[in-house]
C-alpha positions in Angstrom: 0.0 0.0 -0.1 2.8 2.3 0.9 4.4 1.8 -2.5 1.1 2.3 -4.2 0.7 5.7 -2.4 4.2 6.6 -3.3 3.5 5.8 -7.0 0.3 8.0 -7.2 2.1 10.8 -5.7 5.0 10.5 -8.0 2.8 10.5 -11.0 0.8 13.5 -9.8 4.1 15.5 -9.2 5.6 14.5 -12.5 2.3 15.7 -14.2 2.5 19.1 -12.4 6.3 19.8 -13.3 7.7 20.3 -16.8 10.5 17.9 -17.7 9.4 15.0 -15.7 11.3 11.8 -16.4 10.0 8.9 -18.5 10.6 5.2 -17.8 9.2 2.3 -15.9 8.5 1.6 -12.3 7.8 -1.9 -10.9 6.7 -1.5 -7.2 6.0 -5.4 -7.0 2.7 -5.8 -5.3 1.4 -9.0 -6.9 1.3 -12.3 -5.0 1.2 -14.7 -7.9 1.1 -14.9 -11.7 3.6 -14.5 -14.6 4.0 -10.7 -14.8 4.3 -7.6 -12.8 2.7 -4.3 -13.5 4.6 -1.1 -14.5 3.0 1.5 -12.4 3.6 4.4 -14.9 1.9 2.6 -17.9 -0.1 -0.6 -17.7 0.6 -1.6 -21.2 4.4 -2.1 -20.2 4.0 -4.9 -17.7 7.0 -7.2 -17.4 7.0 -10.9 -18.0 8.6 -13.5 -15.5 10.1 -16.6 -17.0 13.2 -18.7 -16.8 14.8 -21.9 -18.2 13.6 -24.0 -15.1 11.5 -21.7 -13.0 10.4 -18.1 -13.1 11.2 -15.4 -10.4 8.6 -15.8 -7.6 6.7 -13.4 -5.5 7.3 -13.3 -1.8 5.1 -11.7 0.7 6.0 -9.2 3.5 8.5 -7.1 1.7 10.3 -4.7 4.2 9.3 -2.0 1.7 5.6 -2.9 1.4 3.8 -5.4 -0.7 5.9 -8.3 -2.1 9.3 -8.7 -3.7 10.8 -10.8 -6.5 12.9 -13.9 -5.6 15.4 -15.1 -8.2 16.6 -18.5 -7.3 15.7 -20.6 -10.1 18.1 -21.4 -12.8 17.9 -18.7 -15.7 15.1 -16.9 -13.8 14.6 -13.4 -15.2 12.2 -10.5 -15.7 11.7 -9.0 -19.0 10.0 -6.0 -20.5 9.8 -6.3 -24.2 11.4 -3.3 -26.0 9.5 0.0 -26.0 10.2 3.6 -26.4 10.0 4.3 -22.6 13.4 2.7 -22.0 15.3 4.0 -25.1 17.5 6.5 -23.6 20.5 8.1 -25.3 21.7 10.9 -23.1 21.5 9.3 -19.7 19.6 6.9 -17.6 18.9 6.2 -13.9 18.3 2.8 -12.2 17.1 2.4 -8.6 16.0 -0.6 -6.7 16.3 -2.5 -3.5 18.7 -5.5 -3.9 19.6 -8.5 -1.7 22.0 -11.2 -2.6 25.0 -13.3 -1.3 26.6 -13.9 -4.7 30.1 -12.5 -4.6 32.2 -13.8 -7.5 32.0 -13.3 -11.1 29.8 -10.7 -12.9 26.0 -11.0 -12.1 23.4 -9.4 -14.1 20.8 -7.0 -12.3 19.5 -4.9 -15.1 20.2 -4.2 -18.7 18.8 -3.2 -22.0 20.2 -5.7 -24.4 19.7 -9.1 -26.0 21.6 -12.4 -26.0 25.1 -12.4 -27.1 25.4 -8.6 -27.3 26.6 -6.0 -24.8 23.7 -4.0 -23.4 23.2 -0.5 -24.4 23.2 0.3 -20.6 23.2 -1.8 -17.6 23.9 -2.5 -13.9 25.5 -5.6 -12.5 27.7 -6.9 -9.6 31.4 -7.7 -10.2 32.9 -9.8 -7.5 30.2 -8.4 -5.1 30.7 -4.8 -6.1 28.1 -2.8 -8.0 29.0 -1.7 -11.5 27.2 0.5 -14.1 28.0 0.4 -17.8 27.1 1.9 -21.2 27.9 1.4 -24.8 28.2 4.6 -26.7 27.2 5.1 -30.4 30.7 4.2 -31.6 30.4 0.8 -29.9 32.9 1.6 -27.0 32.1 0.2 -23.7 32.4 2.4 -20.5 32.1 0.9 -17.1 32.5 2.1 -13.4 32.7 -0.2 -10.4 32.1 1.3 -6.9 34.6 0.2 -4.4 32.1 -1.2 -1.8 31.0 -4.8 -1.2 27.3 -5.3 -1.0 26.9 -9.2 -1.4 26.4 -9.9 2.3 22.9 -11.3 2.1 21.3 -7.9 3.4 18.9 -5.6 1.8 20.4 -2.4 0.3 19.3 0.3 -1.9 21.2 0.6 -5.2 21.2 3.5 -7.6 23.2 3.7 -10.7 23.2 6.5 -13.5 24.7 8.0 -16.5 24.5 11.5 -17.7 26.6 13.4 -20.2 27.8 16.0 -17.7 28.8 14.1 -14.5 29.4 10.6 -16.1 28.8 7.2 -14.4 27.7 7.1 -10.9 26.5 4.6 -8.1 24.6 5.2 -5.0 24.7 2.6 -2.2 22.3 3.2 0.8 22.9 7.1 0.4 26.5 7.1 -0.3 27.6 8.3 -3.6 30.4 6.8 -5.7 31.8 8.6 -8.8 34.4 8.1 -11.5 37.8 9.8 -10.8 37.7 11.1 -14.5 34.0 11.3 -15.6 32.8 9.6 -18.8 31.2 12.7 -20.5 29.5 13.8 -23.7 28.7 10.2 -24.7 25.6 9.2 -26.5 24.3 5.9 -25.4 23.7 3.4 -28.4 20.0 2.7 -29.0 18.9 -0.7 -30.3 15.2 -0.5 -30.7 14.9 -4.3 -30.7 16.6 -4.7 -27.2 14.6 -5.8 -24.3 14.8 -4.6 -20.7 16.0 -7.5 -18.6 16.3 -7.8 -14.8 18.2 -10.7 -13.3 19.3 -12.0 -16.8 22.6 -13.7 -17.7 24.4 -14.5 -20.8 26.9 -17.2 -21.1 28.5 -15.7 -24.2 29.4 -12.4 -22.2 30.4 -14.4 -19.0 27.4 -12.8 -17.2 25.8 -14.9 -14.5 22.1 -15.0 -13.7 21.1 -13.1 -10.5 20.4 -15.0 -7.4 18.6 -13.2 -4.7 15.9 -10.7 -4.3 14.8 -7.4 -5.9 12.1 -4.8 -5.0 10.7 -1.4 -6.1 12.6 -1.2 -9.4 12.8 2.1 -11.4 14.6 2.7 -14.7 14.2 6.3 -16.1 15.9 9.1 -18.1 16.4 11.2 -15.0 14.8 12.1 -11.8 15.1 15.9 -11.7 11.6 16.4 -10.5 11.7 17.9 -6.9 10.2 15.4 -4.7 10.8 16.7 -1.0 10.4 15.3 2.4 7.9 17.5 4.1 9.2 18.0 7.7 6.7 18.9 10.4 8.8 19.1 13.5 12.3 18.3 14.8 13.9 18.6 18.2 17.0 17.5 20.1 17.1 17.3 23.9 19.3 16.1 26.6 17.6 13.0 28.4 18.2 10.8 31.2 18.5 7.2 29.6 20.0 4.1 31.0 21.2 6.2 34.1 23.4 8.4 31.8 22.8 11.6 30.0 22.3 11.2 26.1 20.7 13.3 23.5 17.3 12.3 21.9 16.6 13.5 18.5 13.0 13.5 17.3 11.2 14.5 14.1 8.0 14.0 12.2 7.2 14.1 8.6 4.0 14.9 6.8 4.9 13.0 3.8 7.9 11.5 2.2 8.4 10.9 -1.6 11.2 8.6 -2.7 13.0 9.2 0.5 15.9 6.8 0.9 16.4 7.8 4.5 18.0 10.3 6.9 21.6 11.0 8.0 22.1 12.4 11.5 25.1 14.6 11.7 26.8 16.5 14.6 29.5 18.8 15.5 30.9 20.7 18.6 30.5 24.1 16.8 28.1 25.5 14.4 30.9 26.6 12.0 32.6 23.1 12.1 32.1 20.4 9.5 29.3 18.2 10.8 30.0 14.3 10.7 27.6 11.4 11.0 26.9 10.1 14.5 27.4 6.4 15.4 24.5 4.4 13.8 23.3 7.7 12.4 21.2 6.4 9.6 17.5 5.7 9.6 15.6 4.3 6.5 12.7 6.5 5.1 9.2 5.2 5.3 7.5 7.1 2.4 3.8 7.7 1.9 1.4 10.4 2.7 0.8 9.5 6.4 2.7 11.3 9.3 5.8 9.4 10.4 7.6 9.8 13.8 11.2 9.1 14.1 13.6 9.0 17.2 17.2 8.2 17.6 19.3 8.3 20.8 22.9 9.6 20.5 24.8 7.8 23.2 28.3 9.1 22.2 27.9 12.5 23.8 29.8 13.9 26.9 28.5 15.8 29.8 29.3 19.6 29.8 29.6 19.7 26.0 27.3 21.6 23.6 26.4 19.9 20.3 25.0 21.1 17.1 22.9 18.5 15.2 21.2 18.4 11.8 19.0 16.0 9.7 19.9 15.3 6.1 17.3 13.5 4.0 18.5 11.8 0.8 16.1 10.8 -2.1 16.7 7.8 -4.3 18.8 9.7 -6.7 21.2 10.8 -4.2 19.8 14.4 -3.8 20.3 15.7 -0.2 18.2 18.1 1.6 19.8 19.8 4.7 17.4 20.6 7.5 18.1 23.4 10.1 20.8 22.8 12.9 19.7 22.1 16.5 21.8 23.0 19.5 21.8 20.8 22.6 23.6 21.6 25.9 24.4 18.4 27.8 24.6 19.2 31.5 26.9 17.7 34.2 24.7 15.6 36.3 26.8 14.5 39.4 24.1 15.4 41.9 21.1 16.2 39.9 21.0 13.3 37.6 17.4 12.3 38.7 16.1 15.8 37.7 16.6 15.6 34.1 13.3 14.7 32.7 12.5 14.1 29.1 10.2 16.6 27.4 7.6 14.0 26.2 6.6 10.5 26.4 8.2 8.5 23.6 9.2 5.2 22.2 12.7 4.9 21.2 13.5 3.4 17.6 13.4 -0.5 17.8 16.6 -2.0 16.9 17.1 -4.1 14.7 14.2 -3.1 12.4 13.4 -5.1 10.3 14.3 -8.0 12.6 14.2 -11.8 12.5 15.0 -12.8 16.0 14.6 -10.2 18.9 14.0 -6.5 18.5 14.7 -4.1 21.5 13.3 -0.7 22.4 12.4 1.5 25.4 9.5 3.6 26.4 10.6 6.8 28.0 8.4 8.9 30.3 8.3 12.6 31.0 7.0 11.9 34.5 9.3 12.4 37.5 7.5 10.3 40.1 6.5 7.0 38.8 3.9 6.2 36.1 1.7 3.4 34.8 2.7 2.1 31.4 1.2 -0.4 29.0 2.8 -1.9 25.8 1.0 -4.0 23.4 1.8 -5.5 20.0 -0.9 -5.3 17.2 -0.8 -6.6 13.6 -2.1 -4.3 10.7 -5.5 -5.8 10.9 -5.9 -4.3 14.4 -5.6 -7.6 16.2 -3.7 -8.0 19.4 -0.9 -10.4 19.0 1.1 -9.9 22.2 1.1 -8.2 25.6 4.6 -6.9 26.6 4.0 -4.9 29.7 1.3 -3.6 32.0 2.2 -2.0 35.4 3.9 0.7 37.4 7.4 2.0 36.4 9.6 3.8 39.1 12.2 5.3 36.7 11.6 7.3 33.6 12.7 4.5 31.2 11.4 0.9 30.7 13.5 -1.3 28.5 11.5 -3.9 26.5 12.0 -6.5 23.7 9.9 -8.7 21.6 11.0 -12.1 20.3 8.2 -12.4 17.6 6.2 -14.8 19.8 2.3 -14.6 19.6 0.0 -14.9 22.6 -0.6 -18.6 21.8 3.2 -19.1 21.8 3.5 -19.6 18.2 6.0 -17.6 16.0 4.6 -14.5 14.3 4.4 -14.7 10.5 6.5 -12.3 8.5 4.9 -8.8 8.3 4.6 -5.3 9.8 3.3 -4.9 13.3 2.5 -1.8 15.6 4.1 -1.3 19.0 1.4 0.5 20.9 2.4 2.1 24.3 0.4 4.1 26.8 1.6 6.4 29.6 -1.8 6.8 31.4 -4.0 8.3 28.6 -0.9 9.3 26.5 -0.5 7.2 23.5 2.4 6.5 21.1 3.0 3.9 18.4 5.7 2.8 16.1 6.0 0.2 13.3 8.2 -2.8 13.3 8.8 -5.4 10.5 9.5 -9.1 11.3 11.3 -11.2 8.6 11.6 -14.9 8.8 
């Protein structure tokens, strides 16, 4: 549902702004069948097939809906050649990828046909992402990012070419560029070439992809402004685990193609801000309000810190939000008097999880309080009771091991942690993956 909302908003914004990109977007929401829909044009649906078995739809994607699993020999996902993917001055690929393949060249996406080098493509070479084009003189240009990604975990991959800045790769918000950009090249254009995801080619020593893919985009550009609408942001010193840390909270009204948030910090407003430890949170996207919180435990009492949030969209564009100053007091004799400004749930970690996820509820009351914490599924059904009682400190640490009330393991999916401090209510989403 989130990805469908994202698609509808992106179409609306692209309609309102001149110069919107053309291309294809496969959000992957089907649960069965032999094709998946292009959200931008229903006549451009992609077909699933393979030598032994086609890619399969898997439920409970971390990013909403389903995702495609490529484990069968020769499994691939093909969009028959059409004008929407015939790019000559540049292209952008974006998608969520998960694989453990770490040797050889593995095909992720390419516009080509058997036995011939693709007009443009994205692959993994010895576990590192690579982007390539063939220009109109049949010269091949490639760039490989010096980062290993074949570790079995999901990551967001972006790859692009344009005639000004050359070949680029983006991995989870970090950009990798050529030392000497490949500029002013025209991409070769074979009208009979298909767009293929996960395909291999023995003649070119390209291995079929083995792993998972989700939310796949191929377009000529993503210049359309697609902002995160920030409602509130705050940073406060809080008492947490009997120590003083800094809690950063922010709320968004909407997020469009938001890869996530960097949290940066410095000791002076004029110094370079650097990412704090564990200072990355994935974006959630959609039109509903989203609340985020992260605890910075690497601060020292007596110092002042300057924080800022940076959101990064799927094409690598960064939006920097205003700095926030926090004074971290010395608390030798007054530690118990530091009270958080509001009742909150800390960000669960890890999230998504496949074993145990841990979080805390933090109170803004000084003299004890009654708390209740329950887990619900997205149907509104109660699935687990984690806590119901009095708390004498301002923080209650909790965890969930994916067990249901009946003792069985929970199915993969998204759940809600719902917490109450008296009549004050907060909730936060978590995702369990088997």
